[in-house]
SEROGU-750538 format. One record per atom (N, C-alpha, C): residue in one letter; atom name; z, x, y. Coordinates in Angstrom, 3 decimals. Atoms other than C-alpha are relative to their C-alpha. Example, Ala and Ser with C-alpha at 12.3 -4.5 7.8 and 13.67 -1.06 7.14 Angstrom:
residues 2
MIBA resn name       c3       c1       c2
MIBA    A    N    0.000    0.890   -1.190
MIBA    A   CA    7.800   12.300   -4.500
MIBA    A    C    0.000    0.900    1.200
MIBA    S    N   -0.060   -0.820   -1.190
MIBA    S   CA    7.140   13.670   -1.060
MIBA    S    C    0.730   -0.770    1.090
END
This chain:
residues 98
MIBA resn name       c3       c1       c2
MIBA    M    N    1.417   -0.040    0.421
MIBA    M   CA   19.217  125.072    9.297
MIBA    M    C   -0.232    0.907   -1.270
MIBA    S    N    0.194   -0.767    1.242
MIBA    S   CA   18.150  126.261    5.859
MIBA    S    C   -1.128    0.991    0.166
MIBA    E    N    0.921   -1.070   -0.308
MIBA    E   CA   16.283  129.547    5.887
MIBA    E    C   -0.967    0.421   -1.270
MIBA    H    N    0.664   -0.335    1.243
MIBA    H   CA   14.628  129.346    2.354
MIBA    H    C   -0.984   -0.950   -0.280
MIBA    G    N    1.022    0.769    0.667
MIBA    G   CA   11.329  127.939    1.098
MIBA    G    C   -0.348   -1.292    0.793
MIBA    W    N    0.575    1.200   -0.495
MIBA    W   CA   10.288  124.419    1.621
MIBA    W    C    1.085   -0.885    0.759
MIBA    Q    N   -1.154    0.690   -0.623
MIBA    Q   CA   13.786  123.271    3.058
MIBA    Q    C    0.035    0.481    1.589
MIBA    R    N    0.064   -0.391   -1.384
MIBA    R   CA   12.922  125.171    6.403
MIBA    R    C   -0.303   -1.084    0.918
MIBA    E    N    0.230    1.052   -1.018
MIBA    E   CA   13.063  122.884    9.474
MIBA    E    C   -1.040    0.576    0.898
MIBA    F    N    0.792   -0.268   -1.127
MIBA    F   CA   10.394  122.732   12.127
MIBA    F    C    0.813    0.248    1.227
MIBA    E    N   -0.679   -0.285   -1.293
MIBA    E   CA   11.419  123.914   15.579
MIBA    E    C    0.157   -1.299    0.798
MIBA    D    N    0.108    1.349   -0.546
MIBA    D   CA   10.292  120.499   16.928
MIBA    D    C   -0.602   -0.912   -1.082
MIBA    P    N    0.522    1.030    1.096
MIBA    P   CA   10.048  117.486   14.565
MIBA    P    C   -1.330   -0.559    0.315
MIBA    I    N    1.382    0.482   -0.260
MIBA    I   CA    6.440  116.167   14.172
MIBA    I    C    0.034   -1.401   -0.161
MIBA    S    N    0.042    1.507    0.086
MIBA    S   CA    5.985  112.485   14.964
MIBA    S    C   -1.240   -0.431   -0.656
MIBA    L    N    1.301    0.559    0.569
MIBA    L   CA    3.603  110.536   12.731
MIBA    L    C   -0.349   -1.363    0.710
MIBA    P    N    0.367    1.169   -0.741
MIBA    P   CA    1.629  107.605   13.940
MIBA    P    C    0.840   -1.278   -0.286
MIBA    D    N   -0.733    1.229    0.399
MIBA    D   CA    3.861  105.102   12.052
MIBA    D    C    1.413    0.140    0.560
MIBA    G    N   -1.332   -0.147   -0.550
MIBA    G   CA    6.981  106.387   14.027
MIBA    G    C    0.990    0.928   -0.853
MIBA    R    N   -0.993   -0.993    0.569
MIBA    R   CA    8.559  108.633   11.238
MIBA    R    C   -0.205    1.286    0.528
MIBA    K    N    0.019   -1.298   -0.409
MIBA    K   CA    9.163  112.132   11.756
MIBA    K    C    0.034    1.042   -1.131
MIBA    L    N    0.024   -1.023    0.981
MIBA    L   CA    8.471  115.240    9.643
MIBA    L    C    0.956    1.011    0.458
MIBA    L    N   -1.069   -0.888   -0.481
MIBA    L   CA   11.673  117.471    9.920
MIBA    L    C   -0.185    1.363   -0.897
MIBA    T    N    0.039   -1.197    0.815
MIBA    T   CA   10.976  120.024    7.106
MIBA    T    C   -1.433    0.351   -0.493
MIBA    L    N    1.199   -0.330    0.666
MIBA    L   CA    8.211  121.862    5.446
MIBA    L    C   -0.328   -0.877   -1.198
MIBA    K    N    0.081    0.876    1.145
MIBA    K   CA    8.847  119.738    2.317
MIBA    K    C   -0.496   -1.468    0.463
MIBA    D    N    0.290    1.354   -0.461
MIBA    D   CA    8.541  116.467    4.420
MIBA    D    C   -1.501    0.000    0.284
MIBA    A    N    1.440   -0.118   -0.283
MIBA    A   CA    5.107  117.681    5.732
MIBA    A    C   -0.878    0.134   -1.338
MIBA    A    N    0.727   -0.135    1.336
MIBA    A   CA    3.979  118.703    2.185
MIBA    A    C   -0.135   -1.343   -0.648
MIBA    E    N    0.102    1.241    0.675
MIBA    E   CA    4.907  115.367    0.798
MIBA    E    C   -0.914   -1.091    0.662
MIBA    Y    N    0.841    0.859   -0.783
MIBA    Y   CA    3.123  113.556    3.606
MIBA    Y    C   -1.401    0.348   -0.401
MIBA    I    N    1.369   -0.324    0.242
MIBA    I   CA    0.024  115.487    3.034
MIBA    I    C   -0.397   -0.417   -1.509
MIBA    T    N    0.414    0.274    1.366
MIBA    T   CA    0.022  115.017   -0.769
MIBA    T    C   -0.161   -1.408   -0.256
MIBA    G    N    0.002    1.440    0.004
MIBA    G   CA    0.483  111.317   -0.040
MIBA    G    C   -1.235   -0.582    0.511
MIBA    L    N    1.230    0.456   -0.658
MIBA    L   CA   -2.777  111.031    1.856
MIBA    L    C   -1.000   -0.183   -1.179
MIBA    P    N    1.218    0.036    0.960
MIBA    P   CA   -6.004  109.776    0.143
MIBA    P    C   -0.678    1.336   -0.192
MIBA    K    N    0.584   -1.317    0.303
MIBA    K   CA   -7.832  112.596   -1.562
MIBA    K    C   -1.260    0.226    0.965
MIBA    K    N    1.221   -0.236   -0.947
MIBA    K   CA  -10.953  112.170    0.711
MIBA    K    C    0.409    0.357    1.353
MIBA    E    N   -0.382   -0.433   -1.258
MIBA    E   CA   -8.876  112.646    3.798
MIBA    E    C    0.743    1.310   -0.094
MIBA    S    N   -0.651   -1.307    0.174
MIBA    S   CA   -6.673  115.534    2.423
MIBA    S    C   -0.956    1.071   -0.144
MIBA    A    N    1.019   -0.957    0.281
MIBA    A   CA   -9.915  117.342    1.531
MIBA    A    C   -0.591    0.527    1.336
MIBA    L    N    0.665   -0.387   -1.127
MIBA    L   CA  -10.949  117.631    5.173
MIBA    L    C    0.545    1.428    0.393
MIBA    P    N   -0.182   -1.373   -0.361
MIBA    P   CA  -10.963  121.200    6.701
MIBA    P    C    1.367    0.000    0.815
MIBA    E    N   -1.217   -0.156   -0.754
MIBA    E   CA   -8.089  120.321    9.115
MIBA    E    C    1.171   -0.098   -0.827
MIBA    W    N   -1.107    0.128    0.952
MIBA    W   CA   -5.772  119.258    6.434
MIBA    W    C    0.062    1.191   -0.939
MIBA    Q    N   -0.071   -1.197    0.769
MIBA    Q   CA   -6.686  122.195    4.335
MIBA    Q    C    0.488    1.140    0.669
MIBA    T    N   -0.632   -1.017   -0.893
MIBA    T   CA   -5.801  124.494    7.038
MIBA    T    C    1.420   -0.246    0.077
MIBA    A    N   -1.464    0.314   -0.072
MIBA    A   CA   -2.531  122.737    7.456
MIBA    A    C    0.765    0.292   -1.183
MIBA    I    N   -0.651   -0.302    1.296
MIBA    I   CA   -1.724  123.079    3.750
MIBA    I    C    0.177    1.509   -0.164
MIBA    E    N   -0.008   -1.451   -0.011
MIBA    E   CA   -2.549  126.802    3.912
MIBA    E    C    1.201    0.471    0.874
MIBA    A    N   -1.049   -0.380   -0.921
MIBA    A   CA   -0.263  127.191    6.962
MIBA    A    C    1.424   -0.308   -0.627
MIBA    L    N   -1.376    0.352    0.642
MIBA    L   CA    2.621  125.309    5.040
MIBA    L    C    0.260    0.881   -0.985
MIBA    M    N   -0.381   -0.792    1.102
MIBA    M   CA    2.300  127.412    2.052
MIBA    M    C    0.326    1.522    0.516
MIBA    L    N   -0.305   -1.230   -0.574
MIBA    L   CA    2.358  130.649    4.111
MIBA    L    C    1.521   -0.088    0.514
MIBA    C    N   -1.389    0.171   -0.711
MIBA    C   CA    5.410  129.357    6.084
MIBA    C    C    1.142   -0.067   -1.072
MIBA    S    N   -0.965    0.190    1.115
MIBA    S   CA    7.207  128.447    2.809
MIBA    S    C    0.528    1.327   -0.409
MIBA    R    N   -0.309   -1.261    0.470
MIBA    R   CA    7.139  132.068    1.967
MIBA    R    C    0.680    0.962    0.956
MIBA    G    N   -0.728   -0.710   -1.106
MIBA    G   CA    8.744  133.276    5.180
MIBA    G    C   -0.601    0.073    1.203
MIBA    G    N    0.667   -0.173   -1.342
MIBA    G   CA    6.234  132.874    8.133
MIBA    G    C    0.680   -0.903    0.956
MIBA    P    N   -0.567    0.924   -1.082
MIBA    P   CA    7.164  131.199   11.376
MIBA    P    C   -0.428   -1.460   -0.285
MIBA    T    N    0.334    1.440    0.195
MIBA    T   CA    7.434  127.411   10.985
MIBA    T    C   -0.903   -0.588    1.119
MIBA    M    N    0.619    0.468   -1.151
MIBA    M   CA    5.830  127.011   14.350
MIBA    M    C   -1.557   -0.059   -0.433
MIBA    I    N    1.315    0.058    0.347
MIBA    I   CA    2.429  127.883   12.736
MIBA    I    C   -0.326   -1.287   -0.794
MIBA    A    N    0.232    1.091    0.874
MIBA    A   CA    2.710  125.188   10.089
MIBA    A    C    0.063   -1.356    0.842
MIBA    G    N   -0.129    1.229   -0.944
MIBA    G   CA    3.801  122.598   12.802
MIBA    G    C   -1.222   -0.096    0.774
MIBA    I    N    1.230    0.084   -0.744
MIBA    I   CA    0.694  123.450   14.866
MIBA    I    C   -1.078   -0.588   -0.865
MIBA    G    N    0.997    0.384    0.905
MIBA    G   CA   -1.474  123.127   11.824
MIBA    G    C    0.061   -1.474   -0.409
MIBA    V    N   -0.213    1.367    0.312
MIBA    V   CA   -0.135  119.715   10.812
MIBA    V    C   -0.252   -0.930    1.304
MIBA    T    N    0.217    0.722   -1.237
MIBA    T   CA   -0.134  118.468   14.538
MIBA    T    C   -1.479   -0.152    0.299
MIBA    K    N    1.395   -0.028   -0.184
MIBA    K   CA   -3.823  119.521   14.867
MIBA    K    C   -0.664   -0.888   -0.911
MIBA    A    N    0.655    0.795    1.061
MIBA    A   CA   -4.760  117.770   11.632
MIBA    A    C    0.294   -1.538    0.277
MIBA    L    N   -0.368    1.390   -0.443
MIBA    L   CA   -2.934  114.554   12.822
MIBA    L    C   -0.757   -0.431    1.113
MIBA    N    N    0.704    0.424   -1.178
MIBA    N   CA   -4.701  114.591   16.052
MIBA    N    C   -1.492    0.418    0.086
MIBA    R    N    1.389   -0.461    0.150
MIBA    R   CA   -8.113  115.566   14.841
MIBA    R    C   -1.006   -1.056    0.700
MIBA    L    N    0.972    0.959   -0.514
MIBA    L   CA   -9.724  112.282   15.999
MIBA    L    C    0.293   -0.377    1.548
MIBA    V    N   -0.479    0.376   -1.451
MIBA    V   CA   -8.033  112.244   19.518
MIBA    V    C   -0.978    0.875    0.872
MIBA    E    N    1.005   -0.801   -0.972
MIBA    E   CA  -10.753  113.153   22.133
MIBA    E    C    0.516    0.173    1.366
MIBA    R    N   -0.487   -0.325   -1.372
MIBA    R   CA   -9.702  114.889   25.231
MIBA    R    C   -1.013   -0.347    0.986
MIBA    V    N    0.841    0.423   -1.022
MIBA    V   CA  -11.229  113.342   28.338
MIBA    V    C    0.227    0.698    1.321
MIBA    F    N   -0.253   -0.523   -1.248
MIBA    F   CA  -11.822  115.133   31.519
MIBA    F    C    0.178   -1.042    1.103
MIBA    N    N   -0.328    0.942   -0.995
MIBA    N   CA  -10.286  113.319   34.471
MIBA    N    C   -0.523    0.557    1.346
MIBA    S    N    0.572   -0.394   -1.209
MIBA    S   CA  -12.449  113.757   37.513
MIBA    S    C    0.671   -0.339    1.240
MIBA    N    N   -0.825    0.422   -1.110
MIBA    N   CA   -9.999  111.945   39.752
MIBA    N    C    1.112    0.868    0.384
MIBA    R    N   -1.109   -0.800   -0.047
MIBA    R   CA   -7.506  114.701   39.369
MIBA    R    C   -0.007    0.714    1.350
MIBA    K    N   -0.222   -0.670   -1.305
MIBA    K   CA   -6.276  116.436   42.615
MIBA    K    C   -0.609    1.504   -0.239
MIBA    D    N    0.597   -1.248   -0.022
MIBA    D   CA   -8.208  119.672   43.227
MIBA    D    C    1.055    1.015    0.382
MIBA    H    N   -0.917   -1.134   -0.366
MIBA    H   CA   -6.277  122.991   43.270
MIBA    H    C   -0.384    0.567    1.258
MIBA    H    N    0.354   -0.663   -1.340
MIBA    H   CA   -6.027  124.982   46.455
MIBA    H    C   -0.226    1.335   -0.243
MIBA    W    N    0.176   -1.591    0.361
MIBA    W   CA   -6.471  128.294   44.706
MIBA    W    C   -1.333    0.527    0.574
MIBA    G    N    1.101   -0.610   -0.637
MIBA    G   CA   -8.881  130.509   46.625
MIBA    G    C   -0.507   -0.581    1.320
MIBA    K    N    0.450    0.634   -1.185
MIBA    K   CA   -9.022  128.277   49.584
MIBA    K    C    0.948    0.176    1.068
MIBA    R    N   -1.007   -0.348   -1.070
MIBA    R   CA   -6.501  130.029   51.754
MIBA    R    C   -0.712    0.255    1.140
MIBA    K    N    0.461   -0.254   -1.369
MIBA    K   CA   -7.211  130.051   55.462
MIBA    K    C    0.592    1.070    0.636
MIBA    L    N   -0.586   -1.031   -0.698
MIBA    L   CA   -6.769  133.096   57.412
MIBA    L    C    0.396   -0.459    1.411
MIBA    K    N   -0.493    0.401   -1.362
MIBA    K   CA   -5.076  132.916   60.877
MIBA    K    C   -1.281    0.093    0.997
MIBA    R    N    1.132   -0.156   -0.955
MIBA    R   CA   -8.432  134.034   62.564
MIBA    R    C   -0.888   -1.135   -0.207
MIBA    D    N    0.948    1.050    0.302
MIBA    D   CA  -10.223  131.101   61.023
MIBA    D    C    0.497   -1.309    0.522
MIBA    Q    N   -0.576    1.232   -0.510
MIBA    Q   CA   -7.909  128.421   62.550
MIBA    Q    C   -0.430   -0.409    1.487
END
């Protein structure tokens, strides 16, 4: 693994919607610069760009990976699953209550 600049690798590769993977900071930067100008101007992508620039100067690559992943998944809506099994926390029965 290269430890300098844009050639630094992500701890976990970032999967793109088209199946490709971003392995290094340079791969992520090239992907972002290839986006349409209107999309790359979104706040999520601007944050990812800033994180990439900081990491290229020596910060942890995990921060840049999180920024790019959050920007890629900005349109994914998390849905609450009400059918999920309830947790048993706080429902412990005492021997005297049995």
